[in-house]
N, C-alpha and C positions, 0 to 999 in steps of 0.2 A: 418668465417663470413667476415673478412677483405678482403679475396680473392674474395668473392662474390660481395662485394661493389665495389672493383677495377674493376671486370669484367663489372659490370653495368655502371660504369663511362666511361670505354673505349668504350662500345657499344654506349652510348649516344653521346660521342665525335665524333665517326665516322659518326653517323647520321647528326650531326650539320655540320660537314665538308662537307658532300655530299650536304646538303641543300645550303650552301653558295657557293659551287663550281657550282651548278646549276644556282644560281643568277648571277654569273659572266660570264655565257656563253649565255646570251640573244642574239638573232640575231641582228646584226648591219650591215647595208649596207655600205661597205667601198668603193665601186665604183658604182656610179650611171650610168644609161644608157647615153651614149654620143649621139651626134647629127651629124653623118656623112652625107654627100651628096653621095648617093650610085650610082654606075653604075647599069645597069639592070641585072647583073649576080647574085648578091647576096645582100640581106638586112640582116645585122647582128646586133644584140643587145646583150650586155653583162652586167651582174651585178656580183659583188663579195661581199660575205657575210661572216662575222665572227660570229660563233655561234655554238650551240649544235645540229649537224646533221640537218642543215636547208634544207628545200625542197622548190621548186619553182612552181608557176603557172603563165604563161605568158598571158597577155591580149593585145588586140589591139582594139582601138576605131576608127571605120570607119564610116563616114557619121553620126556622132553623137551617135552611138550605140556601146557599148562595148561587145567584143566577147572574149571567151577563145580560145587562138591560137590552142591548141591541142585538142579541142573538135571536135570529129568526129560524134557526134550524132545529131547535129542540123544544120540547113541551115546557111551557112557562105557567105554572099554576097561579102565580101572582097576577098575571095579566087579566084574569077574569074580573078583577076590581078596577081595571083601567079601560077607558074607552079608546084612547090613542097614545101611543108612545111617539112623542114629537121628535123629529130629527135633531140631533145635538147642534147647539149653536157654538161656534168657535170665533173668538174675537181677539185680535192682536191689540194690546193696550199701549204698546210702546215700551221702551226701555227693557226690551227682552221679556216682557210679561205677556202671557196668553191666558184668556179666560175661557173656560169650558162650562157650558150650561146644559143640564139634562132636565127635560120637562115631560111630565105625564099629565094628560088632559082628561078631565072628568073622572075623578077618583073616588071610589067608595071607601067607607070607613073600615072595610075588611082589611085594608092594607095597613091599618094602624099598627105601630110597634115594629114595622119593618125597618131595616137599616140600609143606608145608601153610602157607598164609598166610591172613590175614583182611583184607578191605577194609572200612574203617569210614567212614561218612558221616553227617552231620547234615542233609543236604539242601543245604547251602551249601558245605561243606568236606569233603574226603576225604583219608584217610591210610591207608597200607597197613602192616601189621605186618611184623616180621621173618618169615623162613621157618623153620619147624620141620621137623626131619628124622624121617621114618618108619623106625623100626627094629623089626622084629617077630621074636619068637622068644626072648624073655628067659625065665628060669626062674621069676621071681616077679613080684609086682605092683610097679611102679616107685614110688619115693618122689616126692612132689610138691615142687617147688622154686619159691620166689619170690625174685627178685633185683631190684635197681634197674635200670630200663630204660636209664638213661643218667646219667653224672655229669660235671660240668664243674667244674674247680678254677681259681681265679684266683690268680696270684702277684704279689706286689709287686716292685719293681725289685731288692730285695735277696734275691730268690728265697724269701721266707717265704710260707707259705700264709696267705692272708687269710680265705678261707671256701670251703666247698663249695656250689656253686649248687644250684638245684632239680634234683631227679633225675626229671624228667618228670612230677611230680605234687606237690601240696602235702602237707604232713605230715598234714593232716586226712583225706587220702584213702588213707593207707597206714599200716601198723604203724610206730611209732617205731623199732622194732628194725631196720627195713630202711634207715633213713636213714644214709648214710655220715657218718663222723665224722673229724675231723682231730686227730691227737695233738700235744702240745707240740713234738715234734721234727720236725713236718711230714710225718708218715706218714698216708696215707689208709686207713681201715679199711672194707673192703667186707664185707657180711654177707648171707648167704642164709637165708631161713626155709624149713626143710625138715621135712616130715612123712613118716614111714615108710609104706610101702605096705601093710604087714601088721602085725597086733598082736603086740607083743613083739619086733619086729625091731630089731637094733642097726644103727646107721648109721656108715659110714666116709666121710670127705670128702677130696677132693683138689682143689686149685685149679690151673688151667692158664692159660697165656697163649697168644694166637694172633696172630701178626704179620699175618695175612691179614684179620682181622676176621670170620672165618667159623669154624665148628666144626671142619672138617677141618684137620689140621695143628697142633693144640694141643700145647703142650709143658708138662709139669708144673713148677710153681714149687717152690722149696725151701720145705718146710713149717716155717718158723721158729718159729711158735707152735703147733706140733702139728697134727694132722689135724682141723681145726676147720671149722665152717661160716663162720668169719670169717678174713680175711686182711689183712695190712698191705701196701700197695703204695707204691712211691716216686713222688712227684708233684713232684720238684725240677726236672724238665726239661720244657720246652714240647713239646707233641706229644700224640698220641692212642695209647693202648695198650688192648688188648682182653683181657678176662678171662672165664673160664668156671669154674663150680663143678660138680664131679661128686659125686653121693651114691650110695653103694652099700650095699644092705641085706644083712643076714646070711642072709636067706632067698632071695636071688637077684635082688632088685629093683635096677635101675640106672637113673639119670637124669643127664643133663647139662643145665645151665641154658642159657638164651639167652646170647648174647655180650653182655658189659657193656662199652660204650665209656667210657673214662675220658680226657677231654680236659683238658689243662693249657694255659692261655693266660697271657700276661703281662697283669696287671691294668692297668698304666699305660702300655702300649705300643700303638701303632697296630696294629690287627688287621683284615685284610681278610676280612669275614665277611658272608654273606647273612643279613640279620636276619629276613626273612619266614619263617614256619613253614608257612603254608598259602596257597593262592591261591583266590579266590572262584570259585564255579561260574559258568558261562556258559549261554547259551540258543542253540540251533542257529538259524542265520539271523539272529541279532541281534548288533549291534556289541558288542565286548568291549574293555575297556581297563583295564589294571592296571599299576602300576609297582612293580618290586622295590626293596627298600631295602638298602643296604650300609653297613657301618661306615666305609668309605672312600668318600666322596662322589664322588671322581674315578675310581673303578674302572670297568672296561669289562665289560659283560655279554654273554653269548652262550649258545648251546645246545651242550652237550657231547655229541658222538656217540661214545660209548664202545663199542668192538666187543664188549665182554663183557656189555652190558646192552641190553634192548629199549628203543627210543626211538620213541615215538608222536608226536613233535612235528610231523612233516610231515603227519600226519593231522588236526591240529587246525584248519587254516586260518588260523593266527595267525602273526605274525612278532615278532621281539624287537629292540629298539633297543640301541645301545651304552650308553644311560643307564638301561637296565633296563625300559623301557616295553614291555609285552606287549600286542599289540592285533591287531584283525582281526575277521573274522566266522566263528565256528565253523560248520562245514558239516554235522556229523552228531552226534547225541546219543551219549554214551558216556563212558567214563573213560579218560583218556590220560596215560601216564606218560612223563616225560622228565627229563633232568638239566640244570639251569641252572648255568653256571659264571661266575665273576667273577675278573678279574685286576686287582690294585691294587698300590700302592707297597709294601705289607707282605706280598704273596704272593698266593695264590689260594684260592678256596673253591668247593666243588662240592656241590650239594644236589639231591636227587631230589624232584620234585613230582608230584602227581596232579591233573589238571584234569578236573572233572566238567562235562559239557555236557548240560543237560537238554533234553527235547523241547519244542518251541515250541507251547505250549497257551495257552488263554485265561487260565489262572491265572498264567502267568509272562511274558506278553508285556510288554515294557518293562522286563524285569529286567536291563538292560544293566549292566555292572560297571565301576566305576572306583574302586579303593581304593588308598590309600597304604600307610602303615606298618600292619602287623597286630600284634595283641597276642601275647605269649608269649615264652618264652625257650628252647623246646625244638624240636628239629629233626624234620621229617617223616622224612627219611632223609638222614643225612650220608654221602656217598659217598666212601670212601677210594680214591684213585687214585694209585698209586705211580709215581714217576718223571716227573711232569708239571711243566712249568715255564711261565712267562709266555709263552714263544714258542709254546706250543701253542694259545693263544687267537688265532684268525684271523678273517677276514671271511667273509661268506656266499659269496663267489665261490670260496672254497676248501672248501666244505662237503663233507667226506668223513669216513670213519671217523677218529676222533681229532681232529676239527676242530669249529669252532663256527659258529653262524649268527647274523647280525645283519641288521636291516632298518629300515624307515622308521616314522614317527610317525603317531599318530591319537589320537582321544579318544572318550569316551563318558560315560554317566551311571551312577552307582552305585546299587545296590539301596538302600543306607542313605540316600543322598541323596534318592532318590524317597520313601522312607518319611518322612523328616524334612519334606520339602517338602509331601507330601500331608497329613500330620497337622497341620502348621503352618497350611496353607491352610484345613483344616476348623476349626481353632481360631479363626482370624481370622474366618471366616465366621460361626461361632457367636457370637463376641464382637460383631460388627457387628449381628447379628440382635437380640441382647439389648439393645444400646444403642438400636437403632431402636424396639423395643417400649417401652422406658422413655421415650423421647422422645415417642412417640405418646400414651402415657398422660398425660403432663404437658399 
């Protein structure tokens, strides 16, 4: 009987290790699309992702309408400006990182101003990249730029910098040169890794700041340490500031980096912040239940209806409770984007999520979802909304633009719970069978 108990313990341990290993491999975008000025030969966008077998879907927004780049079944007005849509390149870089590259060959300037983004999924979780800007008509091959995807800095009560947190990836998944550093006087050094587009080309650099969190409206920073691919920024005040690196080549190449959010928070103060980075996938026609987590346990959750962003929440068939419980029955398979907001004693937080609803097939029947706190320290999309206060968070009866939605409670069964119960049941059955055989032999 002791051997049977030991066997059961080992089986359950293996199941738990598998569950936690899965939680540590959620997809994280480690390189956002950059913003080169292309010549007319190729338009190329790249994302790099750390995760468990991530897959990609590329989108382009032309003339205000979003299209799937590799969709061959619908009319694509933007393709009149492109000679060839090159097959996507996928490369495994090691350490769990995968690179996805989308190329358009021989592109006309009519595609200028379009936006390119990439949707990443591992089957359970989905995250969308930042948007890259299409600019065609440069005189030379643009330099390539890599910058940190996101930086968070924590301050102690005396305003000293304690450490720079993860920059959306572990150091094993990115060059050490790219990791931000803190100087003794509390300055944060941001660095971009830049490669010239053409052989023998000299590069010049300019760092910018943007108050909007977007590339348009950037303002050049004083180049206190020369025109370098590194810059020191002040992190003595709580808040988020946004930075951009520009690299210009002597032969005409020009590139702007993605926007780098640098968020400074009080390390010892209460912060109202949504802790979840992803929400699990659902199945159409099957009960869904998930509860968001917040650093302020008494905070109130809702859905933010921002007039400036698409909101698919009403299409999901789900409702959200004041305590952060998201539940209901998804009505149709697809990917739905919406903004979750929370209001607490220390302020507010807004975060953009993507809910993937899978088709109801024999392989996923019973994959109802109920998850609590998810792993990770990085955001899917932190939405900067200016001028909002706690009074903007209201009830579902007032659901209009700029308002939130709240509803009632329900419950479900999680995918991970089903896995644990199923494997544990199998282990118990096997143990009982072994014990019975041994007893029969005696």
